[in-house]
N, CA, C and O atoms as a GROMACS GRO file, in nm:
protein
  552
    1MET      N    1  14.388   9.787  12.076
    1MET     CA    2  14.278   9.702  12.100
    1MET      C    3  14.202   9.670  11.977
    1MET      O    4  14.184   9.758  11.892
    2ARG      N    5  14.156   9.546  11.961
    2ARG     CA    6  14.079   9.506  11.841
    2ARG      C    7  13.938   9.553  11.846
    2ARG      O    8  13.875   9.556  11.951
    3LYS      N    9  13.891   9.589  11.734
    3LYS     CA   10  13.755   9.632  11.716
    3LYS      C   11  13.663   9.507  11.699
    3LYS      O   12  13.700   9.416  11.625
    4PRO      N   13  13.546   9.499  11.764
    4PRO     CA   14  13.462   9.382  11.754
    4PRO      C   15  13.416   9.369  11.605
    4PRO      O   16  13.404   9.469  11.534
    5LEU      N   17  13.390   9.246  11.563
    5LEU     CA   18  13.338   9.224  11.431
    5LEU      C   19  13.202   9.275  11.414
    5LEU      O   20  13.122   9.274  11.508
    6ASP      N   21  13.172   9.320  11.296
    6ASP     CA   22  13.038   9.374  11.264
    6ASP      C   23  12.945   9.253  11.233
    6ASP      O   24  12.958   9.186  11.131
    7SER      N   25  12.851   9.231  11.325
    7SER     CA   26  12.760   9.115  11.302
    7SER      C   27  12.670   9.125  11.183
    7SER      O   28  12.626   9.024  11.127
    8GLU      N   29  12.643   9.247  11.143
    8GLU     CA   30  12.553   9.267  11.021
    8GLU      C   31  12.631   9.225  10.899
    8GLU      O   32  12.575   9.163  10.809
    9GLY      N   33  12.761   9.257  10.892
    9GLY     CA   34  12.850   9.226  10.781
    9GLY      C   35  12.867   9.071  10.771
    9GLY      O   36  12.867   9.013  10.663
   10ILE      N   37  12.880   9.011  10.885
   10ILE     CA   38  12.902   8.865  10.886
   10ILE      C   39  12.773   8.796  10.843
   10ILE      O   40  12.780   8.695  10.772
   11ALA      N   41  12.661   8.843  10.881
   11ALA     CA   42  12.531   8.782  10.839
   11ALA      C   43  12.512   8.795  10.690
   11ALA      O   44  12.466   8.702  10.624
   12ALA      N   45  12.549   8.914  10.634
   12ALA     CA   46  12.537   8.935  10.494
   12ALA      C   47  12.630   8.841  10.412
   12ALA      O   48  12.594   8.788  10.307
   13LEU      N   49  12.749   8.826  10.466
   13LEU     CA   50  12.847   8.733  10.400
   13LEU      C   51  12.795   8.590  10.409
   13LEU      O   52  12.801   8.519  10.309
   14GLU      N   53  12.746   8.545  10.519
   14GLU     CA   54  12.690   8.412  10.527
   14GLU      C   55  12.571   8.387  10.441
   14GLU      O   56  12.553   8.279  10.385
   15PHE      N   57  12.488   8.491  10.430
   15PHE     CA   58  12.370   8.484  10.344
   15PHE      C   59  12.415   8.472  10.196
   15PHE      O   60  12.360   8.393  10.120
   16ALA      N   61  12.519   8.554  10.158
   16ALA     CA   62  12.562   8.545  10.019
   16ALA      C   63  12.629   8.415   9.988
   16ALA      O   64  12.627   8.372   9.872
   17LEU      N   65  12.690   8.348  10.086
   17LEU     CA   66  12.750   8.220  10.062
   17LEU      C   67  12.647   8.108  10.052
   17LEU      O   68  12.666   8.013   9.976
   18ILE      N   69  12.539   8.119  10.129
   18ILE     CA   70  12.434   8.012  10.126
   18ILE      C   71  12.328   8.031  10.022
   18ILE      O   72  12.262   7.935   9.983
   19LEU      N   73  12.310   8.153   9.973
   19LEU     CA   74  12.202   8.185   9.873
   19LEU      C   75  12.203   8.099   9.757
   19LEU      O   76  12.096   8.048   9.724
   20PRO      N   77  12.316   8.071   9.683
   20PRO     CA   78  12.312   7.989   9.571
   20PRO      C   79  12.259   7.845   9.593
   20PRO      O   80  12.184   7.790   9.512
   21PHE      N   81  12.302   7.787   9.706
   21PHE     CA   82  12.255   7.656   9.742
   21PHE      C   83  12.102   7.654   9.779
   21PHE      O   84  12.029   7.560   9.748
   22LEU      N   85  12.062   7.760   9.843
   22LEU     CA   86  11.922   7.775   9.876
   22LEU      C   87  11.837   7.787   9.757
   22LEU      O   88  11.733   7.723   9.751
   23LEU      N   89  11.876   7.869   9.657
   23LEU     CA   90  11.806   7.885   9.533
   23LEU      C   91  11.802   7.758   9.452
   23LEU      O   92  11.700   7.720   9.394
   24ALA      N   93  11.917   7.693   9.449
   24ALA     CA   94  11.921   7.564   9.376
   24ALA      C   95  11.827   7.457   9.434
   24ALA      O   96  11.768   7.377   9.361
   25LEU      N   97  11.815   7.459   9.566
   25LEU     CA   98  11.723   7.365   9.631
   25LEU      C   99  11.576   7.400   9.604
   25LEU      O  100  11.495   7.312   9.574
   26ILE      N  101  11.544   7.529   9.614
   26ILE     CA  102  11.409   7.575   9.586
   26ILE      C  103  11.367   7.542   9.444
   26ILE      O  104  11.262   7.482   9.421
   27PHE      N  105  11.453   7.585   9.345
   27PHE     CA  106  11.419   7.564   9.208
   27PHE      C  107  11.424   7.415   9.168
   27PHE      O  108  11.355   7.375   9.075
   28GLY      N  109  11.506   7.334   9.238
   28GLY     CA  110  11.508   7.192   9.213
   28GLY      C  111  11.371   7.131   9.258
   28GLY      O  112  11.315   7.046   9.189
   29ILE      N  113  11.322   7.175   9.370
   29ILE     CA  114  11.189   7.127   9.418
   29ILE      C  115  11.080   7.165   9.320
   29ILE      O  116  10.993   7.083   9.290
   30ILE      N  117  11.084   7.286   9.270
   30ILE     CA  118  10.986   7.328   9.169
   30ILE      C  119  10.992   7.243   9.039
   30ILE      O  120  10.891   7.197   8.985
   31GLU      N  121  11.116   7.226   8.994
   31GLU     CA  122  11.141   7.146   8.868
   31GLU      C  123  11.088   7.005   8.889
   31GLU      O  124  11.015   6.952   8.805
   32PHE      N  125  11.124   6.944   9.001
   32PHE     CA  126  11.080   6.803   9.026
   32PHE      C  127  10.928   6.799   9.035
   32PHE      O  128  10.865   6.703   8.989
   33SER      N  129  10.869   6.903   9.095
   33SER     CA  130  10.718   6.904   9.105
   33SER      C  131  10.654   6.909   8.970
   33SER      O  132  10.554   6.841   8.947
   34PHE      N  133  10.711   6.994   8.871
   34PHE     CA  134  10.661   6.995   8.739
   34PHE      C  135  10.676   6.860   8.668
   34PHE      O  136  10.586   6.817   8.595
   35LEU      N  137  10.786   6.798   8.691
   35LEU     CA  138  10.813   6.666   8.631
   35LEU      C  139  10.710   6.562   8.678
   35LEU      O  140  10.653   6.487   8.598
   36MET      N  141  10.689   6.559   8.811
   36MET     CA  142  10.595   6.463   8.870
   36MET      C  143  10.453   6.498   8.822
   36MET      O  144  10.376   6.405   8.796
   37TYR      N  145  10.416   6.621   8.810
   37TYR     CA  146  10.283   6.662   8.764
   37TYR      C  147  10.263   6.612   8.622
   37TYR      O  148  10.160   6.549   8.594
   38ASP      N  149  10.354   6.636   8.534
   38ASP     CA  150  10.351   6.597   8.394
   38ASP      C  151  10.340   6.444   8.382
   38ASP      O  152  10.265   6.393   8.299
   39LYS      N  153  10.417   6.371   8.468
   39LYS     CA  154  10.403   6.223   8.475
   39LYS      C  155  10.264   6.182   8.510
   39LYS      O  156  10.209   6.090   8.448
   40GLN      N  157  10.205   6.246   8.606
   40GLN     CA  158  10.064   6.212   8.644
   40GLN      C  159   9.969   6.246   8.533
   40GLN      O  160   9.872   6.173   8.514
   41VAL      N  161   9.990   6.355   8.456
   41VAL     CA  162   9.902   6.394   8.348
   41VAL      C  163   9.906   6.285   8.239
   41VAL      O  164   9.802   6.244   8.188
   42ILE      N  165  10.029   6.239   8.202
   42ILE     CA  166  10.030   6.146   8.089
   42ILE      C  167   9.973   6.007   8.139
   42ILE      O  168   9.917   5.931   8.060
   43THR      N  169   9.989   5.975   8.269
   43THR     CA  170   9.919   5.852   8.326
   43THR      C  171   9.766   5.867   8.311
   43THR      O  172   9.699   5.776   8.263
   44ASN      N  173   9.714   5.980   8.351
   44ASN     CA  174   9.572   6.003   8.339
   44ASN      C  175   9.527   6.005   8.190
   44ASN      O  176   9.420   5.954   8.156
   45ALA      N  177   9.609   6.064   8.104
   45ALA     CA  178   9.574   6.064   7.961
   45ALA      C  179   9.567   5.920   7.905
   45ALA      O  180   9.479   5.889   7.825
   46SER      N  181   9.659   5.835   7.949
   46SER     CA  182   9.652   5.698   7.896
   46SER      C  183   9.529   5.630   7.948
   46SER      O  184   9.465   5.555   7.874
   47ARG      N  185   9.493   5.651   8.073
   47ARG     CA  186   9.366   5.600   8.125
   47ARG      C  187   9.245   5.652   8.046
   47ARG      O  188   9.156   5.575   8.010
   48GLU      N  189   9.244   5.777   8.022
   48GLU     CA  190   9.135   5.838   7.946
   48GLU      C  191   9.118   5.771   7.810
   48GLU      O  192   9.008   5.733   7.769
   49GLY      N  193   9.232   5.758   7.742
   49GLY     CA  194   9.234   5.698   7.605
   49GLY      C  195   9.191   5.555   7.609
   49GLY      O  196   9.113   5.512   7.524
   50ALA      N  197   9.239   5.477   7.707
   50ALA     CA  198   9.202   5.339   7.719
   50ALA      C  199   9.054   5.323   7.755
   50ALA      O  200   8.989   5.234   7.701
   51ARG      N  201   8.999   5.406   7.842
   51ARG     CA  202   8.864   5.404   7.882
   51ARG      C  203   8.771   5.436   7.765
   51ARG      O  204   8.666   5.374   7.746
   52TYR      N  205   8.814   5.535   7.690
   52TYR     CA  206   8.735   5.578   7.567
   52TYR      C  207   8.738   5.459   7.466
   52TYR      O  208   8.636   5.432   7.402
   53GLY      N  209   8.851   5.390   7.451
   53GLY     CA  210   8.867   5.290   7.350
   53GLY      C  211   8.793   5.162   7.382
   53GLY      O  212   8.755   5.091   7.289
   54ILE      N  213   8.770   5.128   7.511
   54ILE     CA  214   8.716   4.996   7.541
   54ILE      C  215   8.562   4.996   7.548
   54ILE      O  216   8.500   4.890   7.557
   55VAL      N  217   8.501   5.115   7.543
   55VAL     CA  218   8.359   5.120   7.553
   55VAL      C  219   8.298   5.056   7.429
   55VAL      O  220   8.341   5.075   7.316
   56LEU      N  221   8.191   4.975   7.458
   56LEU     CA  222   8.125   4.903   7.346
   56LEU      C  223   8.066   4.995   7.245
   56LEU      O  224   7.984   5.080   7.278
   57SER      N  225   8.106   4.978   7.124
   57SER     CA  226   8.051   5.053   7.008
   57SER      C  227   8.070   4.978   6.882
   57SER      O  228   8.162   4.896   6.872
   58ASP      N  229   7.989   5.002   6.786
   58ASP     CA  230   7.994   4.930   6.660
   58ASP      C  231   8.009   5.032   6.547
   58ASP      O  232   7.913   5.106   6.528
   59PRO      N  233   8.113   5.046   6.475
   59PRO     CA  234   8.240   4.970   6.492
   59PRO      C  235   8.322   5.021   6.610
   59PRO      O  236   8.294   5.126   6.668
   60ARG      N  237   8.427   4.940   6.643
   60ARG     CA  238   8.514   4.972   6.759
   60ARG      C  239   8.584   5.111   6.734
   60ARG      O  240   8.602   5.154   6.620
   61ILE      N  241   8.621   5.172   6.839
   61ILE     CA  242   8.686   5.303   6.830
   61ILE      C  243   8.821   5.285   6.763
   61ILE      O  244   8.898   5.195   6.797
   62SER      N  245   8.850   5.374   6.666
   62SER     CA  246   8.983   5.355   6.592
   62SER      C  247   9.098   5.405   6.679
   62SER      O  248   9.081   5.477   6.777
   63TYR      N  249   9.214   5.364   6.637
   63TYR     CA  250   9.341   5.412   6.705
   63TYR      C  251   9.352   5.568   6.691
   63TYR      O  252   9.397   5.634   6.785
   64GLY      N  253   9.313   5.625   6.579
   64GLY     CA  254   9.318   5.770   6.561
   64GLY      C  255   9.233   5.844   6.659
   64GLY      O  256   9.274   5.948   6.711
   65GLU      N  257   9.114   5.792   6.688
   65GLU     CA  258   9.023   5.853   6.785
   65GLU      C  259   9.080   5.845   6.924
   65GLU      O  260   9.069   5.940   7.001
   66ILE      N  261   9.143   5.732   6.958
   66ILE     CA  262   9.204   5.716   7.085
   66ILE      C  263   9.321   5.817   7.102
   66ILE      O  264   9.336   5.877   7.208
   67GLU      N  265   9.402   5.834   6.998
   67GLU     CA  266   9.508   5.928   7.002
   67GLU      C  267   9.459   6.066   7.016
   67GLU      O  268   9.525   6.145   7.083
   68ASP      N  269   9.350   6.101   6.960
   68ASP     CA  270   9.286   6.236   6.967
   68ASP      C  271   9.241   6.262   7.108
   68ASP      O  272   9.258   6.375   7.155
   69VAL      N  273   9.186   6.170   7.176
   69VAL     CA  274   9.145   6.181   7.316
   69VAL      C  275   9.264   6.212   7.403
   69VAL      O  276   9.264   6.308   7.481
   70VAL      N  277   9.368   6.126   7.389
   70VAL     CA  278   9.486   6.145   7.465
   70VAL      C  279   9.553   6.280   7.443
   70VAL      O  280   9.590   6.348   7.539
   71ASN      N  281   9.569   6.318   7.317
   71ASN     CA  282   9.635   6.446   7.284
   71ASN      C  283   9.551   6.561   7.339
   71ASN      O  284   9.606   6.655   7.397
   72PHE      N  285   9.424   6.554   7.324
   72PHE     CA  286   9.338   6.664   7.382
   72PHE      C  287   9.358   6.674   7.531
   72PHE      O  288   9.376   6.784   7.582
   73TYR      N  289   9.356   6.566   7.602
   73TYR     CA  290   9.379   6.566   7.747
   73TYR      C  291   9.511   6.626   7.778
   73TYR      O  292   9.518   6.713   7.865
   74CYS      N  293   9.615   6.587   7.713
   74CYS     CA  294   9.753   6.642   7.737
   74CYS      C  295   9.766   6.782   7.703
   74CYS      O  296   9.834   6.857   7.772
   75ALA      N  297   9.702   6.824   7.596
   75ALA     CA  298   9.713   6.967   7.550
   75ALA      C  299   9.647   7.057   7.654
   75ALA      O  300   9.686   7.173   7.667
   76ASN      N  301   9.551   7.007   7.725
   76ASN     CA  302   9.481   7.098   7.828
   76ASN      C  303   9.544   7.088   7.967
   76ASN      O  304   9.508   7.167   8.055
   77HIS      N  305   9.632   6.996   7.989
   77HIS     CA  306   9.681   6.970   8.123
   77HIS      C  307   9.834   6.974   8.144
   77HIS      O  308   9.881   7.005   8.254
   78LEU      N  309   9.908   6.944   8.042
   78LEU     CA  310  10.056   6.940   8.058
   78LEU      C  311  10.113   7.078   8.085
   78LEU      O  312  10.067   7.178   8.030
   79ILE      N  313  10.213   7.081   8.172
   79ILE     CA  314  10.287   7.208   8.194
   79ILE      C  315  10.409   7.207   8.102
   79ILE      O  316  10.504   7.132   8.125
   80THR      N  317  10.406   7.286   8.002
   80THR     CA  318  10.517   7.282   7.903
   80THR      C  319  10.580   7.422   7.885
   80THR      O  320  10.688   7.433   7.828
   81PHE      N  321  10.514   7.527   7.931
   81PHE     CA  322  10.570   7.658   7.911
   81PHE      C  323  10.603   7.693   7.771
   81PHE      O  324  10.704   7.758   7.745
   82GLY      N  325  10.518   7.649   7.674
   82GLY     CA  326  10.538   7.684   7.538
   82GLY      C  327  10.621   7.579   7.454
   82GLY      O  328  10.633   7.593   7.332
   83ALA      N  329  10.675   7.478   7.519
   83ALA     CA  330  10.754   7.380   7.444
   83ALA      C  331  10.661   7.298   7.361
   83ALA      O  332  10.559   7.250   7.410
   84LYS      N  333  10.695   7.282   7.232
   84LYS     CA  334  10.610   7.217   7.137
   84LYS      C  335  10.655   7.068   7.118
   84LYS      O  336  10.706   7.032   7.012
   85SER      N  337  10.637   6.988   7.217
   85SER     CA  338  10.670   6.849   7.201
   85SER      C  339  10.547   6.764   7.248
   85SER      O  340  10.534   6.733   7.366
   86PRO      N  341  10.458   6.729   7.152
   86PRO     CA  342  10.338   6.655   7.191
   86PRO      C  343  10.381   6.514   7.231
   86PRO      O  344  10.486   6.466   7.189
   87PRO      N  345  10.299   6.449   7.310
   87PRO     CA  346  10.324   6.317   7.353
   87PRO      C  347  10.307   6.217   7.233
   87PRO      O  348  10.234   6.244   7.138
   88THR      N  349  10.375   6.109   7.243
   88THR     CA  350  10.355   5.996   7.138
   88THR      C  351  10.263   5.897   7.200
   88THR      O  352  10.287   5.849   7.311
   89VAL      N  353  10.156   5.867   7.130
   89VAL     CA  354  10.047   5.778   7.173
   89VAL      C  355  10.051   5.649   7.090
   89VAL      O  356  10.046   5.654   6.967
   90THR      N  357  10.060   5.534   7.157
   90THR     CA  358  10.068   5.407   7.089
   90THR      C  359   9.958   5.316   7.142
   90THR      O  360   9.981   5.245   7.240
   91PRO      N  361   9.844   5.316   7.083
   91PRO     CA  362   9.744   5.214   7.114
   91PRO      C  363   9.772   5.081   7.051
   91PRO      O  364   9.823   5.074   6.940
   92ASP      N  365   9.735   4.970   7.126
   92ASP     CA  366   9.756   4.834   7.072
   92ASP      C  367   9.647   4.749   7.133
   92ASP      O  368   9.610   4.763   7.250
   93ARG      N  369   9.596   4.662   7.050
   93ARG     CA  370   9.493   4.565   7.101
   93ARG      C  371   9.527   4.426   7.061
   93ARG      O  372   9.596   4.398   6.963
   94THR      N  373   9.473   4.339   7.146
   94THR     CA  374   9.492   4.191   7.121
   94THR      C  375   9.376   4.140   7.033
   94THR      O  376   9.388   4.034   6.973
   95GLY      N  377   9.271   4.211   7.025
   95GLY     CA  378   9.152   4.178   6.947
   95GLY      C  379   9.041   4.279   6.966
   95GLY      O  380   9.060   4.381   7.032
   96VAL      N  381   8.927   4.252   6.909
   96VAL     CA  382   8.815   4.353   6.926
   96VAL      C  383   8.697   4.294   6.996
   96VAL      O  384   8.592   4.358   7.005
   97GLU      N  385   8.712   4.174   7.046
   97GLU     CA  386   8.598   4.101   7.115
   97GLU      C  387   8.598   4.145   7.263
   97GLU      O  388   8.697   4.194   7.316
   98SER      N  389   8.482   4.125   7.327
   98SER     CA  390   8.471   4.146   7.463
   98SER      C  391   8.573   4.066   7.536
   98SER      O  392   8.589   3.946   7.510
   99GLY      N  393   8.645   4.131   7.632
   99GLY     CA  394   8.744   4.056   7.714
   99GLY      C  395   8.887   4.067   7.655
   99GLY      O  396   8.984   4.034   7.723
  100ASP      N  397   8.900   4.113   7.531
  100ASP     CA  398   9.038   4.137   7.477
  100ASP      C  399   9.093   4.264   7.534
  100ASP      O  400   9.021   4.354   7.576
  101ASN      N  401   9.226   4.267   7.533
  101ASN     CA  402   9.297   4.379   7.596
  101ASN      C  403   9.318   4.498   7.492
  101ASN      O  404   9.341   4.480   7.372
  102LEU      N  405   9.307   4.616   7.551
  102LEU     CA  406   9.348   4.735   7.480
  102LEU      C  407   9.461   4.802   7.567
  102LEU      O  408   9.444   4.827   7.687
  103THR      N  409   9.572   4.830   7.505
  103THR     CA  410   9.680   4.888   7.576
  103THR      C  411   9.708   5.025   7.510
  103THR      O  412   9.722   5.036   7.388
  104VAL      N  413   9.716   5.130   7.595
  104VAL     CA  414   9.745   5.267   7.548
  104VAL      C  415   9.870   5.307   7.615
  104VAL      O  416   9.875   5.318   7.738
  105ARG      N  417   9.977   5.331   7.534
  105ARG     CA  418  10.105   5.377   7.585
  105ARG      C  419  10.129   5.521   7.542
  105ARG      O  420  10.119   5.556   7.425
  106VAL      N  421  10.159   5.602   7.641
  106VAL     CA  422  10.192   5.747   7.617
  106VAL      C  423  10.332   5.774   7.654
  106VAL      O  424  10.375   5.745   7.765
  107GLN      N  425  10.406   5.831   7.560
  107GLN     CA  426  10.549   5.870   7.591
  107GLN      C  427  10.558   6.023   7.566
  107GLN      O  428  10.509   6.078   7.468
  108TYR      N  429  10.626   6.085   7.665
  108TYR     CA  430  10.640   6.232   7.655
  108TYR      C  431  10.780   6.269   7.695
  108TYR      O  432  10.826   6.223   7.799
  109PHE      N  433  10.850   6.352   7.617
  109PHE     CA  434  10.979   6.399   7.645
  109PHE      C  435  10.967   6.527   7.725
  109PHE      O  436  10.933   6.632   7.670
  110TYR      N  437  10.994   6.518   7.852
  110TYR     CA  438  10.989   6.635   7.946
  110TYR      C  439  11.119   6.707   7.933
  110TYR      O  440  11.226   6.652   7.957
  111GLN      N  441  11.106   6.842   7.892
  111GLN     CA  442  11.222   6.928   7.884
  111GLN      C  443  11.233   7.010   8.008
  111GLN      O  444  11.138   7.077   8.049
  112PHE      N  445  11.355   7.003   8.071
  112PHE     CA  446  11.371   7.085   8.193
  112PHE      C  447  11.345   7.227   8.175
  112PHE      O  448  11.392   7.283   8.076
  113ILE      N  449  11.275   7.290   8.260
  113ILE     CA  450  11.237   7.430   8.244
  113ILE      C  451  11.335   7.524   8.320
  113ILE      O  452  11.384   7.621   8.262
  114LEU      N  453  11.362   7.495   8.442
  114LEU     CA  454  11.441   7.586   8.526
  114LEU      C  455  11.591   7.550   8.520
  114LEU      O  456  11.675   7.639   8.534
  115PHE      N  457  11.626   7.428   8.501
  115PHE     CA  458  11.767   7.387   8.504
  115PHE      C  459  11.806   7.314   8.374
  115PHE      O  460  11.847   7.198   8.378
  116PRO      N  461  11.792   7.378   8.262
  116PRO     CA  462  11.827   7.304   8.136
  116PRO      C  463  11.973   7.270   8.121
  116PRO      O  464  12.005   7.166   8.064
  117LYS      N  465  12.064   7.351   8.169
  117LYS     CA  466  12.206   7.331   8.149
  117LYS      C  467  12.278   7.282   8.277
  117LYS      O  468  12.394   7.240   8.268
  118PHE      N  469  12.215   7.286   8.393
  118PHE     CA  470  12.278   7.254   8.513
  118PHE      C  471  12.263   7.111   8.561
  118PHE      O  472  12.328   7.068   8.657
  119ILE      N  473  12.175   7.039   8.491
  119ILE     CA  474  12.151   6.899   8.526
  119ILE      C  475  12.258   6.813   8.471
  119ILE      O  476  12.320   6.853   8.372
  120ASN      N  477  12.286   6.696   8.526
  120ASN     CA  478  12.384   6.597   8.480
  120ASN      C  479  12.370   6.580   8.332
  120ASN      O  480  12.258   6.583   8.282
  121SER      N  481  12.479   6.563   8.258
  121SER     CA  482  12.481   6.555   8.113
  121SER      C  483  12.386   6.451   8.061
  121SER      O  484  12.332   6.469   7.952
  122ARG      N  485  12.364   6.346   8.133
  122ARG     CA  486  12.272   6.238   8.089
  122ARG      C  487  12.133   6.291   8.074
  122ARG      O  488  12.057   6.242   7.990
  123PHE      N  489  12.096   6.389   8.153
  123PHE     CA  490  11.958   6.448   8.149
  123PHE      C  491  11.958   6.593   8.107
  123PHE      O  492  11.866   6.668   8.141
  124SER      N  493  12.061   6.633   8.032
  124SER     CA  494  12.073   6.783   8.009
  124SER      C  495  11.964   6.840   7.923
  124SER      O  496  11.930   6.958   7.935
  125ASN      N  497  11.905   6.756   7.831
  125ASN     CA  498  11.797   6.806   7.748
  125ASN      C  499  11.659   6.778   7.804
  125ASN      O  500  11.565   6.853   7.780
  126GLY      N  501  11.648   6.671   7.880
  126GLY     CA  502  11.518   6.633   7.936
  126GLY      C  503  11.519   6.487   7.968
  126GLY      O  504  11.624   6.422   7.972
  127ILE      N  505  11.403   6.435   7.989
  127ILE     CA  506  11.382   6.294   8.028
  127ILE      C  507  11.258   6.238   7.967
  127ILE      O  508  11.159   6.309   7.954
  128ASN      N  509  11.259   6.114   7.930
  128ASN     CA  510  11.144   6.047   7.873
  128ASN      C  511  11.046   5.999   7.987
  128ASN      O  512  11.087   5.927   8.078
  129LEU      N  513  10.924   6.041   7.979
  129LEU     CA  514  10.824   5.987   8.071
  129LEU      C  515  10.735   5.890   7.995
  129LEU      O  516  10.703   5.913   7.878
  130THR      N  517  10.696   5.784   8.059
  130THR     CA  518  10.614   5.680   7.992
  130THR      C  519  10.501   5.638   8.091
  130THR      O  520  10.522   5.623   8.211
  131ALA      N  521  10.385   5.622   8.032
  131ALA     CA  522  10.271   5.572   8.102
  131ALA      C  523  10.199   5.469   8.017
  131ALA      O  524  10.183   5.490   7.897
  132GLU      N  525  10.155   5.361   8.075
  132GLU     CA  526  10.080   5.263   8.001
  132GLU      C  527   9.966   5.212   8.083
  132GLU      O  528   9.978   5.189   8.203
  133THR      N  529   9.850   5.196   8.012
  133THR     CA  530   9.724   5.151   8.073
  133THR      C  531   9.673   5.034   7.987
  133THR      O  532   9.668   5.044   7.864
  134VAL      N  533   9.636   4.926   8.051
  134VAL     CA  534   9.576   4.814   7.987
  134VAL      C  535   9.436   4.795   8.043
  134VAL      O  536   9.421   4.788   8.165
  135MET      N  537   9.335   4.785   7.960
  135MET     CA  538   9.200   4.763   7.999
  135MET      C  539   9.141   4.659   7.902
  135MET      O  540   9.188   4.641   7.790
  136LYS      N  541   9.035   4.590   7.950
  136LYS     CA  542   8.970   4.490   7.873
  136LYS      C  543   8.844   4.555   7.807
  136LYS      O  544   8.776   4.640   7.865
  137TYR      N  545   8.819   4.507   7.679
  137TYR     CA  546   8.704   4.555   7.611
  137TYR      C  547   8.569   4.515   7.677
  137TYR      O  548   8.559   4.405   7.731
  138GLU      N  549   8.473   4.596   7.673
  138GLU     CA  550   8.342   4.567   7.733
  138GLU      C  551   8.266   4.473   7.632
  138GLU      O  552   8.153   4.433   7.658
   0.00000   0.00000   0.00000
């Protein structure tokens, strides 16, 4: 006569088979959350830089000062876990008169934290995030 299967052993086997997929799903959600958070941070940083740059002052705010504002914001808010890749800030203006446009573009290379080698080879090192804000001078 056959002995009944051990249900605890089967449950352990099923758990061992599903665990890698479950962990990949959980860590993928975490990685994607970090990526979206950093995208939002550089978007806010570009807004902060543009808002700082358009305020009426004599003389007008320099590109270097705008870059400093953006870099300070990013340094205090980006999730990098020690990666030393600061964002690239590119301010551009059409003029310095009231009503002219100031564009602040922020580019940041997001390096994957949890899945550096498991992601598709196209994104194996990371992905470029870009944010741009256009505001008119006061």
